Legacy VTK file of the C-alpha trace (Angstrom):
# vtk DataFile Version 3.0
C-alpha trace
ASCII
DATASET POLYDATA
POINTS 138 float
15.663 -0.264 -8.800
15.017 3.422 -9.428
13.004 4.766 -6.483
11.800 8.355 -6.845
10.127 8.867 -3.452
8.057 7.346 -0.660
4.703 7.008 -2.403
2.687 6.221 0.694
2.626 4.681 4.125
-0.056 2.027 4.608
-1.835 1.774 7.956
-4.173 -1.125 8.764
-7.361 -0.032 10.546
-10.395 -1.905 11.831
-12.855 0.932 11.190
-12.170 3.124 8.150
-14.859 5.699 8.922
-13.650 6.248 12.502
-10.027 6.373 11.354
-10.760 8.958 8.644
-12.377 11.118 11.322
-9.204 10.996 13.448
-6.924 11.993 10.555
-9.255 14.826 9.551
-10.054 16.174 13.021
-6.816 15.574 14.908
-4.309 16.174 12.101
-6.315 18.538 9.897
-5.840 16.358 6.815
-8.498 15.928 4.133
-9.402 12.508 2.770
-9.333 12.911 -0.997
-10.303 9.416 -2.070
-12.022 6.291 -0.737
-11.749 3.225 -2.903
-12.329 -0.508 -2.706
-9.692 -2.804 -4.204
-11.406 -6.195 -4.558
-8.194 -7.985 -5.571
-6.545 -6.959 -2.297
-9.743 -7.369 -0.225
-9.483 -3.854 1.185
-11.218 -0.505 1.249
-8.761 2.393 1.290
-8.763 6.064 2.188
-6.036 8.487 1.111
-4.591 11.678 2.572
-1.816 13.851 1.088
1.015 14.983 3.347
3.420 16.953 1.166
4.556 14.630 -1.638
3.692 11.514 0.364
0.331 9.907 1.018
-1.130 8.106 3.992
-3.236 5.104 2.977
-5.671 3.715 5.543
-6.571 0.074 4.834
-9.736 -1.591 6.117
-10.196 -5.276 5.327
-13.326 -6.290 3.421
-12.670 -9.956 4.240
-11.253 -11.320 7.515
-9.314 -13.871 5.433
-7.712 -11.142 3.286
-4.149 -9.934 3.893
-5.141 -6.896 5.981
-7.760 -8.881 7.917
-5.141 -11.493 8.824
-2.619 -8.758 9.673
-5.026 -7.064 12.107
-5.973 -10.411 13.664
-2.301 -11.270 14.227
-0.732 -7.872 15.017
-3.597 -5.445 15.567
-4.076 -2.088 13.914
-1.030 -0.097 12.905
1.726 0.364 10.381
1.197 -2.168 7.604
3.627 -1.250 4.819
5.764 1.388 3.183
5.448 1.994 -0.548
8.153 3.296 -2.853
7.378 4.852 -6.231
9.453 3.363 -9.040
9.878 4.425 -12.657
9.247 0.934 -14.043
7.564 -1.644 -11.813
8.496 -4.662 -13.958
12.124 -3.563 -13.824
11.770 -3.032 -10.061
10.448 -6.573 -9.590
13.256 -8.011 -11.716
15.868 -5.984 -9.808
14.496 -7.105 -6.432
14.512 -10.763 -7.508
18.046 -10.449 -8.916
19.166 -9.152 -5.513
17.653 -12.185 -3.786
14.414 -10.646 -2.550
11.348 -12.856 -2.303
8.366 -11.292 -4.051
4.749 -11.779 -3.032
3.800 -10.603 -6.535
5.913 -11.799 -9.460
3.853 -9.539 -11.752
2.315 -6.124 -11.039
-1.309 -6.078 -9.865
-3.857 -3.279 -9.793
-3.700 -1.344 -6.557
-5.560 1.656 -5.201
-5.245 5.234 -6.449
-4.456 4.254 -10.066
-1.296 2.336 -9.191
0.268 -0.887 -10.368
1.817 -2.563 -7.331
3.968 -5.467 -6.197
4.967 -6.474 -2.679
8.291 -7.758 -1.385
7.909 -10.396 1.302
8.862 -9.163 4.788
11.196 -12.169 5.150
13.365 -10.501 2.496
13.291 -7.018 4.024
14.050 -7.609 7.704
10.392 -7.798 8.722
8.986 -4.801 6.817
6.355 -5.278 4.116
7.571 -3.183 1.177
5.385 -2.226 -1.772
6.736 -0.863 -5.011
4.340 1.007 -7.236
4.084 2.785 -10.546
1.349 5.180 -11.634
-0.875 3.306 -14.047
-0.620 4.759 -17.536
-3.938 6.188 -18.717
-4.979 4.956 -22.164
-6.592 7.629 -24.300
LINES 1 139
138 0 1 2 3 4 5 6 7 8 9 10 11 12 13 14 15 16 17 18 19 20 21 22 23 24 25 26 27 28 29 30 31 32 33 34 35 36 37 38 39 40 41 42 43 44 45 46 47 48 49 50 51 52 53 54 55 56 57 58 59 60 61 62 63 64 65 66 67 68 69 70 71 72 73 74 75 76 77 78 79 80 81 82 83 84 85 86 87 88 89 90 91 92 93 94 95 96 97 98 99 100 101 102 103 104 105 106 107 108 109 110 111 112 113 114 115 116 117 118 119 120 121 122 123 124 125 126 127 128 129 130 131 132 133 134 135 136 137
């Protein structure tokens, strides 16, 4: 798998609006995008920190992955995302190394990304996302 950098760090929050305020006022960051991802049942907010992003995730459905995460573990670090050159190759490489994938095929994620998640059982308890910038069709 060819990882170029940490794309973002995902943080599960119960209240997106209140959390955005903290990141803007306490840390001086500027939210550059708020987006709902219906397929993931989340609303997201993004901040740039150098070449890496912080992604705040608010569940839009208590039965969605982030809703269940917050119910079980509370707010906090949800996942780390690595940027890859080719997400299909990344999925195949992870599977060939024995990793269990949550997504066998890439799905649409936030911020114009195609994403796939590795199950935490395969990564010593850490939810890992791999992502590739979605190619814009002209």
